[in-house]
BAROSE-928191 format. One record per residue (C-alpha): y, x, z. Coordinates in steps of 0.5 Angstrom, whole numbers, plus 500, padded with zeros to 3 digits. Example, Ala and Ser with C-alpha at 12.3 -4.5 7.8 and 13.67 -1.06 7.14 Angstrom:
2
491525516 498527514 
END
This chain:
765
502542532 502550530 509553531 513551526 520551527 524545528 529543523 536542525 541537523 546539518 553535518 557539513 554535507 559530504 553525503 552525511 560522511 560514514 561509509 566505513 570511513 571511505 570503504 573500510 570496516 568489512 564492506 561497510 558493516 555488510 552494507 549496514 546490515 543487509 541493505 541498510 546503507 550507512 553514509 555516503 549519501 545512503 549509498 549514492 541514493 542506493 539507485 541502479 535498478 536497471 543498466 546492461 547495455 554493452 553492444 557494439 565491438 563484435 569479432 567472435 566469429 561474427 557473434 550474434 545469439 541472444 544479443 548483448 555484445 562486447 568483445 576484446 579477446 585473449 584468455 587462452 586458457 581457464 579452469 575451475 570445475 566441480 559439480 554437484 559431488 564436489 559442492 558446486 564450482 564453475 570457472 570456465 574461460 576460453 577466449 580467442 581474437 584470432 577469428 574464434 572462440 568463446 568460452 566464459 562460465 562463473 559460478 558461485 563465491 565469484 569463481 575464486 575472484 575471476 580465476 585469480 584475475 583471468 589468467 592465460 595470456 592476459 587481454 580484455 573487454 568482455 561484455 555480456 549476452 550471447 547464449 549457447 550450451 553444449 553447442 558452443 557460444 558462451 557468456 555467463 557472468 560477463 562483465 569485463 575489464 582487463 587492459 594494460 599493454 598500453 591500452 589503446 582504441 580509445 580505452 576499448 571503445 569507452 568500455 564497450 559504449 558505457 552503460 553498466 549499472 545494475 544495483 539492487 543486491 543481496 546474497 552478501 553483497 553482489 551487484 559488481 561489488 556495490 558498483 566497485 563500492 560506489 566507484 570509490 565513493 564517487 572517486 573520493 567526492 572531487 577530493 572532499 569537495 562535491 561542492 559541499 553536497 546540499 542541494 535540496 532543489 532551489 536554484 531557481 526551481 532547478 532552472 525553471 524545471 531544467 534540472 541538473 544539480 544534485 552532484 550532476 545528478 548522482 554522477 549521471 545516474 551511476 556513471 551514465 554515458 547515455 540513456 539521456 544522461 540516465 533520463 536527466 538524472 532520474 527526472 532530478 532524483 524524482 523531483 527531490 523525493 516528491 518536493 521533500 516529501 511534499 514540502 513536509 506535508 505542506 509545513 503539516 498543513 500550515 501547522 494543522 492550520 494555526 491550530 485552534 479548533 470549535 466551530 460547529 455549525 448545525 442548528 437550523 430546525 435542530 438534529 439534522 433538520 430533523 434526520 433529513 425529514 425522516 430520510 426516505 430518499 434523497 440525497 445523491 448530488 455527490 452526497 450533497 456537495 461533500 456534506 457542503 464541503 464537510 460543513 464549511 470545514 466544521 463552521 471554521 475555528 481551525 480543525 477539519 482534516 478531510 478525507 472522504 473517499 469513494 465507490 463501495 456503497 456510495 453512502 459515506 456512512 451517511 454523509 459522516 453520520 450527517 456531519 456528526 449530527 451537525 456537530 451534536 446540533 452545535 453542543 459537541 460530541 462525535 466519535 466513530 473509530 471502527 477497526 473491528 467489532 463487527 463493523 463498530 456493531 454494524 455502524 451502531 446498528 445501522 445509524 440507530 435504525 436510520 435515526 430511529 427516535 432520534 437516536 433515543 435522547 434521554 429515554 423514554 419515547 425520546 423525541 426533541 432534539 434527540 441524542 443518545 448513540 452508545 456503543 463502546 468495544 473492548 469485550 462489553 460487559 462491565 455494566 453496559 461499559 460503565 453506563 457507556 462511560 458515564 453518557 460520554 463523560 456527562 455528554 448524555 450521549 452525543 455520538 459514540 462508535 467503537 473500536 480501539 476501546 475508545 481510545 483507552 485512558 479511562 475514556 472521557 468526553 464532555 466535549 468531543 468536537 469530531 473524530 470519524 475514522 473509518 477504514 483508516 488504513 487499519 489504524 496506527 498513527 498513535 492509535 488516531 492521535 490519542 482519540 484525538 487528544 481527548 478533546 478539549 481543543 483539537 476536534 475536527 477529523 473526518 478520515 473514511 475510506 471505502 478504498 477509492 485511491 488515485 489521485 497521486 496517492 492522496 496527495 502523496 499519503 494524505 498530503 495533508 488532508 483535503 479531498 472529497 470523492 463520492 463517486 455517484 452511486 445511490 439510486 436503487 443500486 444494483 449492477 454486479 456481475 462478476 465471473 472466475 470460477 476455475 475449479 481446478 481445470 473445471 470442477 463443474 463450474 464451482 458445482 454450478 456456483 452452488 446451484 446458483 447460490 441454491 437458486 438465489 435462495 429459492 428466489 428469496 435472497 440470501 448468499 455470502 461465501 467468504 474464506 481466507 482463514 477461519 480454520 480453528 488455528 493450531 498451525 494452518 496460516 497459508 501454508 506459507 506465503 503472507 507479506 501482511 493483511 490478515 496474516 493467513 486470516 488466523 484472526 490477525 494477532 491477538 484477536 483485536 479483529 483485524 479481519 484479514 485474508 490475502 494481502 500477500 501480493 495475491 499469491 503467486 510464488 513457487 512451491 509449497 500451496 496447500 493451506 487457504 480454505 478455512 470458514 469452519 470447514 467450508 461451512 460444515 462441507 457446504 451444510 452437508 453437501 451442495 447446500 444442504 437443506 439451507 440455513 447456513 451459519 459462520 461468522 469470524 472475528 474470534 467468535 464472542 461479540 455477542 454470538 457475532 452480533 447474533 448471527 449478523 442479527 439473523 442474517 439481516 432478518 433473513 433468518 439465515 440463507 448463507 453466511 460463511 464468513 472471513 473479511 469480517 464482512 468486508 467493509 460497513 455490513 449492508 444487507 440489501 436482500 443478499 444477492 450473490 457472494 462466492 469468494 473462495 481461494 479468491 487469488 489470495 486477496 488483494 485487488 482492492 479486497 476483492 472489490 470491497 467484499 463484491 460491494 456487500 451484494 447488489 445492494 438492494 433492487 435485484 442484480 448481485 453476483 460475485 463468483 471468484 473461485 480460483 485453482 490457480 492456472 490460466 495465465 498465471 498473474 494471479 488469474 490476471 488479477 481475478 480476471 481484472 476484478 471480473 471486468 470492471 466495477 470501477 474501484 479507482 481503475 481496480 485501485 491502480 491495478 492494486 497500486 501497480 502490484 505493490 512496493 512503494 513502501 505499502 502505499 506509503 502506510 509502513 504499518 503506520 510509520 514504521 520506517 521503510 519507504 523514502 521513495 526509490 526513484 519515484 513511482 506514485 502511479 506513473 509520475 502524477 505530473 511530477 508529484 502535482 507540480 512539486 506539491 504545488 511549489 512546495 505549498 508556494 514555498 512553505 507559505 513564503 518561508 515556513 521555517 525555510 530559514 532562506 532554504 538551509 539545503 532544504 531544511 537539511 533534506 527534510 531533516 533527512 528524510 523525517 528521521 525521528 519515527 517518520 517525523 512523528 508520524 507526520 506531526 500526528 497523522 
END
């Protein structure tokens, strides 16, 4: 990083007070252990997830069914009943107001507490939704407030009209207990002084946007009188999150811009020109425009930090290769970091094929300007590995393509000028940083992703990177038809799918069949729901291959599900059954590298008809003759992942076909997701759908930062205007005051956001 002043911790803010000092040890301990709340500020930023509306005051004789009501009544009687052979308890309370009677019911651990309070003769206000049980009206777990003998109409009106916050809770701490703790904290603040609360938003910015102060916003979000209070508080708190995060990213952009780098300008008549001259097609307008942006960045004496994103098959690899050739022309070396060995081998194969004799530098048959393109993976033989390392150290190899093996200490470069990270979401921060540190000066960085990213996410997650978008497909790409195959409801549809595969093969084409799991695991991975990419593939841990099955969100909850279908099982069943007589082979991440490479070579050469694979083929695999893909248990994959997989077909002149096989019932969320994928080929639209189903923490790359999301109020999809405006303001403020010397409250908020781990994440990026 460049010279950006370090942040200092502010200990004067009452929001930094430990909860144990305000609430007592027991409650504070539960909040810390189960909700991650340690300070007053943590609790006050634990916002209500919704608000229960208490209805207008209603007579018991006039109670409407299925509506929220508030009643003032007296406890006539209360009794605790047991059920489930004495293992369960419920409290039944009967209310009367002279016009009618109403039953209240409470279950669980709250029974004892309410039984002590709701004594016969006590008068109170009770609010809840009217239900019916055994033909009697009742309120289940209503909110209530007991009235003193002297309580008048004013207290009743205040209770009935108030919005009741419902908090994200846990088994150990119910919402109403959290509400009570919040009330205790809020009541204690006037004594210690709301004035001491550090407000991260500059006063001028608050005035310009019409936003309340932070104390006002916290008061309104926890104790709203009206819905307008809630909206005003939410608007303010969203700005806090967006603005502080954008300030952190703006500081990083400024610091990166101060770092020195070697300008890399392509040489006229050099390797890049020779490569362009041998291309059998013309670049799309989009490829030319993005290449110009990259070349302009490479020509500066500060490191490029650019995100290259685009549709499946839009030619990102070609654009990246031209950037690498420009760097080689300028005397430097380029490294491409791929997440799996299969993808690294595929990139190496396709790049050397595209370059032809230009990739044979130092070899017999090599031509002028040629360089050497080497592959470096963890499973290479010792001799090949030594040769590759020597080529890198001497500068003989201008381009290296590899996996995590590139990061190892013993790998040294002659002059590393450009790092290309493919599918960046598969890499942790430290891995990317380790490769970047191998340059004599910080190398230029090009991050590629085949997953289209909505603008808001690009500004939030990749806010330190300039963004280039390829949204134009090259000429000759064929349309892909997608259909959902409901295997459980209509098994004959699945039989027809295998007939379609045979028809495509008869026409001289090839097919993929994708399964979520390998099948040689000790215990079936899909027998439990998974929350992370790759957890169901059986390849996640230990294989280093990074392939994955369901993203976790693909499966609908409820009951045990059968294990996901496995490559090794399905390949055998197809070869002996519906695809008998066709040349069927399996591919997965746990195969030996030579075996994987041989299977891919045979498939690419047309020596195989059907490739049954895991998501190891998700990105980078390019076989134009493959026209049909059948994805088994498609509901176990994420939306963007299905779009990536589908992009492996339709890469030639013949139209593509993608069949999404699922046993999930019609009307389920999983089927709705599959329907969305089948309905559009627009990756940006699908990325929005994908994102709407994910928690913000997933979006913000918890796998990279290791911390829980700092976004509690901001929704990166819905709050585009806030994020864009916050980015603009943050950039202006950091340019004017890089150390935030004139904004100590903002510095304090930044310190709170950037705990040690997230600070490291943003520093290294």
